[in-house]
Structures are given as structure tokens and as C-alpha cells.
N, C-alpha and C positions, 0 to 999 in steps of 0.2 A: 401459564404462558399463552399469549395471544397466538391463535393458530395462523393468523394472517401475517404475523411478524416474519420478515424474510431472514432473520438471523437471531442467534442467541448470543448474549454477552458471556464470554468465558473469563472467569475471574483469575487472571494471570497478570503478573507484572512483567512488562516488556523488558527484554534483556536478561531475564533469569534463565537458569538451566531448564526449568519446567516449560517456560515459554518457547525455548528453542526446540524442545521435544515435541511440543504441540505443533509448531511450524513445520517440522519434518513430516508430519502426518497429513499434510495437505499442501495446497498451492496458495501462497499469499500474494498480496498486491504487488510486491516488488519482484515476484517471479513473472508476472504477466508480460512485461516488455520482452523478456528473453523468449518466452513461449511464442510470442507473436513475431519474433524475428526483428524487433525494433530496438533492442538494447545494443548500443555500439560497443559495450564492454564485455558482454556475455552472450554466447551463442546458445541456441536451444540444446545442442548436443552437450555443451559444457554443463548447462543447468541439469540436464537429464542425468549425467554422470554424478553430479553432486547430490542429487535427490536419491539416486540408487545407492551410492556408496556412503552417503553421509558426509557432511562438510562442517568443519569447525569454522564458525563465523568469527572472522578477525577483521574488525573495522580498520580502515586505513586512517591517516591523519585527518583528512577532510571529513570522513564519516564521524570520527571521534569528536571533531569540533562541532559538527551538526548536532550530534547527540547532546553535547554539553549546552549548546545554545537553545535547544528545543523548548525547555521550560520557560526561558525568558521570552522567546517568540510567542509561545502560547499565552503567557500572561499579558503580553502586549495586545494580542488579538482580543482576549477576553475584556480588557480595559476599553479598547476602542469600540467593540461591538456589544458590550454589555451582556455577554452570555458566557457561561462556563462551558468549556469543551475539554474535559479530561480525556486522556488517552484511553483506548479500549481495544480489547481483542474480540473480534466478531467471527462467528462461524455460521455459515449458511444453513438454513433449515431445509433447503431444497437439495443441496449437494454437500455431503459430509466433508468432502475434501476442499471445499471453497472457503477460504479464510481471509481475514484482513486484520492487521494490527494497525489501527488508525491513530493518527496523531492527536485527533480531537473529535469528540462526539458530544453534541448537546444532550443533556439528560433525557429529554423527550424524544430523542432520535431524529429530530427535524433538521439537523445541520451536521455536516461532517467537514473536517478540514485536513489538508495535507500541508505540512510545514517543511520548507526547504531553507537551509541556512548556508548554502555554498555560494562562493563568489561567482562561478560560471552561471549557475541557474539564476541567480539574482540579476546578473548582467543581461542575460538573454531575455528573461521575463520582463524586466523593466524597459528594454529596448523595443520589444515586439508587442507587449501587452498580452502575450499568450504564454501558456505553459509550454516548455520545450516538448517537441514531439516524442522524444524518448521516454517521457513520463506519461504519455497518453494512456497506454495500456494499464499502468498502475492506477491512474485516476478512474478509468472506466471499470476496472476490476472492483474498486471500492464502491462505485455506484451499483454494480451488479450485486454485491453482497448486501448493501444497505437498502436498495430499492429506491433511493432518492433520485431526484431529477437533476441535481447539481452538486458540485463539491467546491469548496473554497480553497484555492491554491494560494498559500500564504508564504511569501519570501521575506526573510528577515536577515539583516546584517546589523551589527551594532553601529550606531551613529549614522545610519542611512535611513531614508524614508522607506517604510514598509511597502511592499508591492502585493496587491490583492487582485486576483483574477478568479472569476467565477467560470468554471468549466461545466458545460451542460452534458446531460446524458446523451449518449450516441447509441440508440437501440440496435441499429444494424451491426455496428462494431461489436457491441456486447454479445449479440447472438453468435457472431463469428468467433469471438474470443472464447466464449463458453464451450463451443464445439472443439476448438483447438486445445483448450485446457483439459477438457474431458479426455480427448485422445492422448494428450501428453501424460496425464495422471495414470491412465491405463498402462502406458509404457513404463512408467515408474514402478507400478505394482508388478508388472510382468518381469521387469529387470531385477527387482528385489527377490522375486520367487525363483529366478533362474540360478542354477549352480554357477559359482564364479571360479 
């Protein structure tokens, strides 16, 4: 293994029981917006409770549709850009608890993508030309794990033109986020070790 590589690839299939167990032992990219107080649907306190007590992941209808469309969206990206980007599970070599289940990673690690297939995110991104702010932490978390300078934000809906936005690395934000996530993870461990 390359000592300078910022992550290891964990051979897990996303969505499996083993993957869920792995996710529970750290903070993933989708946790970052809640940790940073930027998730309009989940507070830091609710995420902390879920991480301490364990939470059965139950996708809602929109999430299930997104999961079903993701392979199609990925294939479309691969066709248009001429690069394979299989999904991957990544674990930081710097922080054991820092993890990311990415929607697509080039085999040489030079490119990472985040796929969104929802109506609202598609509409917002196509109107503004930017990824919605409530996904910013998720995207920067992936960049923190991968060490890359940018991530491709790829919005896909059937029969609509794809929307592609390149989101750059925000080092001051990442530094602040890693401090917040480290404190948050210590609280998770403390909470798990406390008698309930």
C-alpha cells in the first residue's frame, strides 16, 4: 500500500448488512451536513442519538428511486466522459473513523463523483449551476477522504439533460469540518460507553 495514499478501499458492497456495520463504526459523507448543522432534515443531536443507539436505515420513496436510478446515471456519466467510475467504500488512513461510500471513483483515484437523482436537487442545480448548500458538507467530506481537489456533482433524471457541476476543494471548510467531526465522533464513543 502507498504510504501517501489518503485512504484504503474497503471491499464492501454498498447497501449490504456488512456495509451498514462498517458505516456504524465511523462517520460517512452523508453524516457531514448534520454534524455541521447544515442538514435541514436532521439535527446534530438526532444524528448523535442514531450513532449511539444504532439506527435501521430505511430509505424513503425518493431515496429508493435514487438508488434504483444510480446505475443508469453512472453509466451515462461513463459514456459521456469515457471513464469508468465504479462505486467504492473508502476509509481514511489518517482517521480510522473517517469514511465515505462514494458513488463513483476512477480506477486510478484521480476522479470522484457524487450522483443525485432527485427532482428537487435536479431542479435547484440546473437553475443555479451549483450544488445545493445542504450537500456541501457531504462533498467536502468526500474530498477530505480522497485528498482530491474537486468532485463531480452529477444530477440525472430520465429523459432530461444531465447536469454536471464541478465542486472545488474548500480547505478552510475541511479543516473546520474535521475538527467538528472529530469532536462529534468522540461524543459518539463516549455515549456508547456510558450506561443507558
